[in-house]
C-alpha positions in Angstrom: 12.4 -3.9 9.1 10.4 -0.9 8.3 6.9 -2.3 9.1 6.1 -5.1 11.6 3.1 -7.3 10.8 2.0 -7.0 14.4 1.8 -3.3 14.1 -0.9 -3.3 11.4 -4.5 -3.4 12.5 -6.3 -6.5 11.7 -9.7 -6.2 10.0 -12.9 -8.4 10.0 -12.0 -10.0 6.6 -9.3 -12.5 6.4 -8.7 -12.0 2.8 -7.9 -8.4 3.4 -5.5 -9.2 6.3 -3.7 -11.6 4.1 -3.2 -9.2 1.4 -2.0 -6.8 3.9 0.5 -9.0 5.3 1.8 -9.4 1.5 2.2 -5.9 1.4 4.2 -5.6 4.5 6.5 -8.3 3.0 6.9 -6.6 -0.4 7.5 -3.2 1.4 10.0 -4.4 3.9 12.0 -6.4 1.1 11.9 -3.1 -1.1 13.2 -1.0 1.8 16.0 -3.4 2.3 16.9 -3.0 -1.3 16.9 0.8 -0.7 19.1 0.6 2.2 21.4 -1.9 0.3 21.6 0.6 -2.5 22.3 3.7 -0.2 25.3 1.7 1.2 26.5 0.2 -2.4 25.2 2.4 -5.2 25.6 -0.1 -8.0 23.8 -0.8 -11.3 23.0 -4.1 -10.0 21.2 -2.7 -6.9 19.3 0.2 -9.0 18.0 -2.4 -11.2 16.9 -4.6 -8.4 14.9 -1.7 -7.0 13.5 -0.9 -10.4 12.2 -4.4 -10.6 10.9 -4.6 -7.2 9.2 -1.3 -7.3 7.5 -2.3 -10.6 6.3 -5.7 -8.9 5.1 -3.7 -5.9 3.0 -1.4 -8.1 1.5 -4.2 -9.9 0.7 -6.0 -6.6 -0.9 -2.9 -5.3 -3.0 -2.3 -8.2 -4.3 -5.9 -8.0 -4.8 -5.4 -4.1 -6.8 -2.2 -4.7 -8.9 -3.7 -7.6 -9.8 -6.7 -5.5 -11.4 -4.4 -2.8 -12.9 -2.3 -5.3 -14.6 -5.0 -7.2 -16.1 -6.2 -3.9 -17.1 -2.8 -2.8 -18.9 -2.2 -6.2 -20.6 -5.9 -6.0 -21.9 -5.0 -2.3 -23.0 -1.5 -3.3 -20.7 0.0 -0.6 -21.9 3.4 -0.2 -18.6 5.2 0.7 -16.9 3.4 -2.3 -15.8 6.6 -4.1 -14.0 7.9 -1.0 -12.2 4.5 -0.6 -11.3 4.5 -4.1 -10.2 7.8 -4.2 -7.6 7.1 -1.4 -6.5 4.1 -3.6 -5.9 6.3 -6.6 -4.2 9.0 -4.7 -1.7 6.3 -3.2 -1.0 4.7 -6.5 -0.4 8.3 -8.0 2.1 9.1 -5.4 3.8 5.6 -6.0 4.0 6.4 -9.5 5.3 9.8 -9.1 7.9 8.8 -6.4 9.0 6.0 -8.9 9.2 8.5 -11.7 11.3 10.9 -9.6 13.7 8.0 -8.7 14.1 6.9 -12.3 14.8 10.3 -13.4 17.3 11.4 -10.6 18.5 8.2 -9.1 18.6 10.0 -5.8 18.1 7.4 -3.2 16.7 9.9 -0.8 13.6 10.2 -2.9 12.8 6.6 -2.0 14.1 6.7 1.6 12.1 9.6 2.6 8.9 8.3 1.2 9.4 5.0 2.6 10.3 6.2 6.1 8.1 9.3 6.5 5.1 8.8 4.3 4.2 5.0 3.5 4.1 3.5 6.9 1.8 6.1 8.4 -0.4 6.1 5.2 -0.6 2.3 5.1 -1.4 1.8 8.8 -4.0 4.7 8.6 -5.5 3.6 5.6 -6.0 0.0 7.3 -7.3 1.5 10.5 -9.8 3.7 8.9 -11.1 2.7 5.3 -10.3 -0.8 5.4 -11.5 -1.5 8.8 -14.9 0.1 7.9 -15.0 -1.6 4.5 -14.2 -4.9 5.9 -16.8 -4.7 8.6 -19.2 -3.7 5.8 -18.2 -6.9 4.0 -18.8 -9.1 7.0 -21.9 -7.7 8.4 -23.6 -5.7 5.4 -23.5 -2.4 7.8 -22.3 0.8 6.8 -21.5 3.7 9.0 -23.4 5.8 6.3 -26.6 4.0 7.1 -26.3 3.8 10.8 -28.1 6.1 13.2 
C-alpha cells in the first residue's frame, strides 16, 4: 500500500475527508496496477493502467472543482493560491500520463507515485486543505486574522 488512510491529515470538513479517503483508495489501486505491470508487462496490464489513470484524472478534477466552487461561494481570500496548487497538480498528472503513454516506461509512473505524489498529497492536505476546511467551518481566514 502506497498511502495509508491513517497517515493523511484530517481536516475540519467531513466532505473533504471523505474525498481524501476516496483519493487514497484510487491512488493505491492504481499503484497496485503499476506494480503488477512492472512484474508482468502485458497489453492487458498497460490498458488497465491507462483506464485507471484516466478515471483518476476525472475524479481529481471533480474533487478539486468541488473545493473550488465552495471557496468561490464563500469568498475565500487565498482561493487563487489554492487553485494554483490544484492546477499545478493536474498539469503534472497530465504530463506524467502523457510521458507514460508515449514511452510505456513503467518507471515514469513508479517514480512519480513513490517520490512525488504521496508527499504532495499529504502536504497539500496538511497545508492548503486544513486552512480551507477551517474557513469553511468557521468563516475565519488566516489572511484576516491578526
